[in-house]
C-alpha positions in Angstrom: 35.8 -31.5 22.2 33.0 -30.6 24.6 31.2 -27.2 23.9 32.1 -26.0 27.4 35.8 -26.3 26.4 35.5 -23.3 24.0 35.3 -19.8 25.3 34.9 -17.9 22.0 32.1 -15.4 21.5 30.3 -14.5 18.3 28.7 -11.2 17.4 25.8 -11.1 14.9 25.4 -7.8 13.1 22.3 -7.0 11.0 23.4 -4.2 8.7 20.8 -2.3 6.7 20.9 0.3 3.9 24.4 -0.7 2.8 25.9 0.6 -0.4 29.2 -0.1 -2.3 32.0 2.2 -1.3 35.8 1.9 -1.3 38.3 4.1 0.4 42.1 4.5 -0.2 43.9 1.7 1.6 41.0 -0.8 1.3 41.7 -4.4 0.3 43.6 -4.7 -3.0 40.9 -7.2 -4.2 37.2 -6.5 -3.7 35.6 -8.8 -1.1 32.9 -11.0 -2.7 29.3 -10.3 -1.7 26.5 -12.8 -1.7 23.1 -11.3 -1.6 20.5 -13.6 -0.1 16.8 -12.7 0.1 15.2 -13.1 3.5 12.5 -15.3 2.0 15.2 -17.9 1.2 17.2 -18.0 4.4 16.6 -21.7 4.9 18.1 -22.5 1.5 21.5 -21.5 2.9 21.5 -24.8 4.7 21.7 -26.5 1.3 24.7 -24.4 0.2 27.9 -26.6 0.5 29.9 -23.5 1.5 27.5 -22.7 4.4 28.5 -25.5 6.8 30.2 -23.9 9.8 28.1 -24.6 13.0 28.4 -21.1 14.3 27.0 -19.7 11.0 24.1 -22.1 11.1 23.2 -21.2 14.6 23.6 -17.5 13.7 21.2 -18.0 10.8 18.5 -19.4 13.2 19.1 -16.6 15.7 18.8 -13.9 13.0 15.7 -15.6 11.6 13.9 -15.5 15.0 15.1 -11.9 15.6 13.7 -10.8 12.3 10.4 -12.5 13.1 10.2 -10.7 16.4 10.9 -7.4 14.6 8.0 -8.3 12.2 10.4 -8.1 9.2 10.0 -11.7 8.4 6.5 -13.1 8.2 5.8 -16.6 9.6 6.8 -19.3 7.1 8.6 -16.9 4.8 11.9 -18.5 5.4 10.6 -21.8 4.2 9.9 -20.7 0.6 12.0 -22.5 -2.0 13.3 -20.4 -4.8 12.4 -21.2 -8.4 15.1 -21.3 -11.1 14.1 -17.8 -12.2 14.4 -16.4 -8.7 17.6 -17.9 -7.6 19.0 -15.9 -4.6 22.5 -15.8 -6.2 21.3 -14.2 -9.5 22.6 -10.7 -10.1 20.3 -8.0 -8.8 18.7 -5.7 -11.3 19.4 -2.7 -9.0 15.7 -2.2 -8.3 14.5 -2.4 -4.8 12.3 -5.4 -4.2 9.9 -4.6 -1.4 8.5 -8.2 -1.2 11.9 -9.8 -0.5 14.3 -7.3 1.1 17.9 -8.4 0.9 20.6 -8.5 3.5 24.2 -9.5 3.3 25.3 -12.4 5.5 
């Protein structure tokens, strides 16, 4: 189908300072969270679960927005993680000022 055929819209939300919280009536099962460091944004393209075209375009839009906000230095999104710094490894709970995390 031609792109002009679709009339859907997508909103991109950059949420900061999030914390775990549940309220009565929330989902019976917790939603999975994947924390992904800003320095490894481009590695999402290699994740087999990250293949929806709208998500890929949103990734690039957010990357450029973060650069414009001076939150992402030039070239930072091109860094490859080492095995010891895998983006999916559990967080130690300590704030990492070198690679702030956001949930996508």
